C-alpha positions in Angstrom: 12.8 -9.0 -13.9 10.9 -6.3 -14.5 8.6 -4.7 -16.9 6.6 -1.7 -17.8 2.7 -2.5 -18.1 -0.6 -1.0 -18.6 -4.1 -1.9 -17.1 -7.4 -1.1 -18.7 -9.5 0.4 -15.7 -13.2 1.6 -15.6 -12.0 5.3 -15.8 -9.0 4.8 -18.5 -5.6 2.9 -18.5 -3.1 2.7 -15.9 0.4 2.6 -16.1 2.6 0.4 -13.6 5.6 -1.9 -13.2 5.6 -5.8 -12.8 8.8 -7.2 -10.7 9.4 -10.6 -10.1 12.3 -12.9 -9.3 14.7 -13.6 -12.1 14.6 -17.3 -13.4 11.6 -19.6 -14.1 9.1 -20.5 -11.3 5.7 -19.8 -9.9 5.5 -17.2 -7.0 2.8 -15.7 -4.8 1.3 -12.2 -6.0 1.5 -8.9 -4.0 0.2 -5.4 -4.9 2.4 -2.8 -3.8 1.0 0.5 -3.5 3.4 3.5 -3.5 3.1 6.3 -1.0 1.6 9.7 -2.0 4.7 10.4 -3.8 4.0 7.8 -6.3 6.1 5.7 -8.7 9.7 6.9 -8.5 13.2 5.6 -7.6 12.6 4.7 -3.6 9.4 3.1 -4.3 10.5 1.1 -7.1 13.4 -0.1 -5.1 11.1 -1.1 -2.3 8.7 -3.2 -4.7 12.1 -5.0 -6.0 13.3 -5.7 -2.6 9.8 -7.3 -2.4 10.1 -9.3 -5.3 13.7 -10.7 -4.5 11.7 -12.5 -1.3 10.0 -14.4 -4.2 6.8 -12.7 -5.1 5.3 -11.4 -8.3 4.8 -7.6 -7.3 2.5 -5.5 -9.3 3.0 -1.8 -8.8 0.3 0.4 -10.4 0.4 4.1 -10.8 -2.5 4.9 -8.7 -2.5 8.4 -9.4 -2.8 7.5 -13.5 -5.6 10.0 -13.6 -3.1 12.8 -12.7 -0.4 11.5 -15.3 2.4 9.2 -15.5 5.6 9.1 -13.1 6.8 11.2 -11.6 3.5 12.8 -10.2 5.9 14.8 -8.0 9.1 15.7 -9.8 12.4 14.6 -8.0 14.1 15.3 -6.1 10.9 15.2 -4.0 11.0 18.1 -1.6 9.1 16.8 1.4 7.5 19.7 3.5 7.7 22.1 0.8 5.1 24.2 -0.3 5.0 22.8 -3.7 5.2 19.3 -2.1 1.9 20.1 0.1 0.2 21.7 -2.9 0.6 18.5 -5.1 0.0 16.1 -1.9 -3.5 17.9 -1.7 -4.4 17.8 -5.4 -3.2 14.1 -5.7 -5.5 12.7 -2.7 -8.2 14.7 -4.5 -7.7 12.8 -7.8 -8.1 9.5 -6.0 -11.4 9.5 -3.7 -12.7 6.4 -2.2 -15.3 5.9 -5.4 -12.4 6.1 -8.0 -10.4 3.2 -5.6 -13.2 1.0 -5.9 -13.3 1.6 -9.6 -9.5 0.8 -10.2 -9.4 -2.1 -7.7 -10.9 -4.9 -9.8 -8.8 -4.2 -12.7 -5.6 -4.2 -10.5 -6.5 -7.5 -9.0 -7.7 -9.0 -12.0 -4.3 -8.0 -14.0 -2.2 -9.5 -11.2 -4.4 -12.7 -11.6 -3.7 -13.3 -14.9 0.1 -13.4 -14.8 1.6 -17.0 -16.0 4.4 -16.9 -13.2 1.6 -16.3 -10.3 1.4 -19.2 -7.6 -2.2 -19.6 -6.3 -4.9 -17.1 -6.5 -4.7 -15.3 -3.0 -2.8 -12.0 -2.9 -1.2 -9.7 -0.5 -1.2 -5.8 -0.5 0.8 -3.4 1.1 0.4 0.3 1.3 2.3 3.3 2.5 1.3 6.9 3.9 -1.9 7.6 1.8 -2.3 4.2 0.3 -2.3 2.4 3.8 -6.3 3.1 3.5 -6.0 1.8 0.0 -4.8 -1.6 1.0 -7.4 -1.9 3.2 -10.0 -1.0 0.4 -8.5 -3.8 -1.6 -9.3 -6.1 1.1 -12.7 -5.1 1.3 -13.5 -4.8 -2.3 -12.1 -8.1 -3.2 -12.2 -10.6 -0.1 -11.9 -13.5 -2.4 -8.3 -12.6 -3.4 -6.9 -10.5 -0.9 -5.8 -12.1 2.3 -3.1 -10.3 3.7 -2.4 -6.4 4.1 -0.2 -4.4 5.6 -0.2 -0.7 6.2 2.8 1.5 7.3 2.4 5.0 8.6 -1.1 5.0 6.8 -3.0 8.1 7.7 -6.4 8.8 8.3 -7.4 5.1 9.0 -10.0 6.3 11.4 -12.1 9.4 11.3 -15.6 10.6 11.2 -16.3 10.8 7.9 -18.8 8.3 5.8 -16.2 6.5 4.1 -13.3 6.2 7.0 -11.3 3.3 6.6 -12.0 1.9 9.7 -15.8 1.3 8.5 -14.4 -1.2 6.0 -13.6 -3.7 8.4 -16.7 -5.8 8.5 -16.0 -6.7 4.8 -12.5 -7.7 5.4 -11.6 -11.1 5.7 -7.8 -10.7 5.4 -5.2 -10.7 8.0 -3.9 -7.2 8.9 -0.7 -5.4 10.1 -0.4 -1.7 10.9 2.8 0.0 11.7 2.2 3.4 13.3 4.5 6.0 14.1 4.9 7.7 17.5 5.0 11.2 15.8 2.4 11.3 13.1 -0.1 14.1 12.3 -2.4 11.9 9.9 -2.6 9.2 12.8 -2.0 10.8 16.4 -2.0 8.5 19.5 -5.8 9.0 20.5 -6.6 8.2 16.8 -4.5 5.3 17.0 -6.1 4.2 20.1 -9.7 4.4 18.5 -8.7 2.6 15.5 -7.4 -0.3 17.9 -10.7 -0.4 19.5 -12.3 -0.8 16.1 -9.8 -4.0 15.1 -10.6 -5.3 18.5 -14.2 -5.5 17.8 -13.9 -6.4 14.3 -12.4 -9.8 15.6 -10.2 -10.7 12.7 -6.5 -11.6 12.8 -4.5 -8.5 13.2 -1.2 -6.7 14.5 -1.2 -3.2 15.3 2.0 -1.7 16.5 3.5 1.8 17.1 7.2 2.4 16.0 9.4 5.2 17.7 9.6 7.2 14.4 8.2 9.7 12.1 5.7 9.6 9.8 7.2 8.3 6.4 10.1 6.5 8.5 9.8 3.5 5.8 10.4 5.3 2.4 14.4 5.7 1.7 13.9 9.3 0.0 12.1 10.6 2.8 13.9 13.0 5.4 12.1 10.9 8.2 13.8 7.6 7.0 14.7 5.3 10.0 16.8 2.7 8.6 16.8 0.2 11.8 12.9 0.8 12.1 12.7 0.3 8.3 14.5 -2.7 8.7 12.0 -3.9 11.3 9.2 -2.8 9.2 10.4 -4.8 6.4 10.6 -7.9 8.6 7.3 -7.6 9.8 5.9 -7.7 6.1 8.0 -10.6 5.4 6.6 -12.5 8.2 2.9 -11.5 7.3 3.3 -12.7 3.9 5.3 -15.6 4.8 2.5 -16.9 7.1 -0.3 -16.1 4.9 0.7 -16.3 1.3 3.4 -19.4 1.8 
């Protein structure tokens, strides 16, 4: 089952989609953050698959300030000049302080769903939203207990609000799936990030897949089905272990 929803935020109203298994029951909650391409057929299929595993899945339109989906018109031409320009615009439209204002509204919306089981949630992000998934855990450690990031970009940098600096605020169990070929997280940056994770001291796993950036998303030209299936298996294990 799925339905279109609206969430009142500090800055306006975010649209989105709520997915849950068919039938009556109570299920754990998950926040699914689409990649920089936003909500579209591929990301909806990924969220549906997550829901079919027995979860209430909230997929907010994180780019609602830009407009309703699609934020990048389909077919998405990855690597095109138009795509690069739009990606830059979307990233600028959702800086960390804007994310911090939105996150409580998303979490509280999910917490109010009558089909929800328990009050601890998971979050998963892809590409640009890998870092945002970490921010969910930092901003709402009372609710977010499991976080996964796949080919998340810029997770460790010299900026004052680099995602790795969020780690002391995070209590969740973390999983990171990086790619061997990813300009947004090259090998040296992954190694630096892994050192930050080790110093943090929480429960985590960080792996590098023999793949290219974007390999988990079916409409991305770098999609690698065997590695994407492996990644989904890791996501299933994480949420099953922590959310039950």
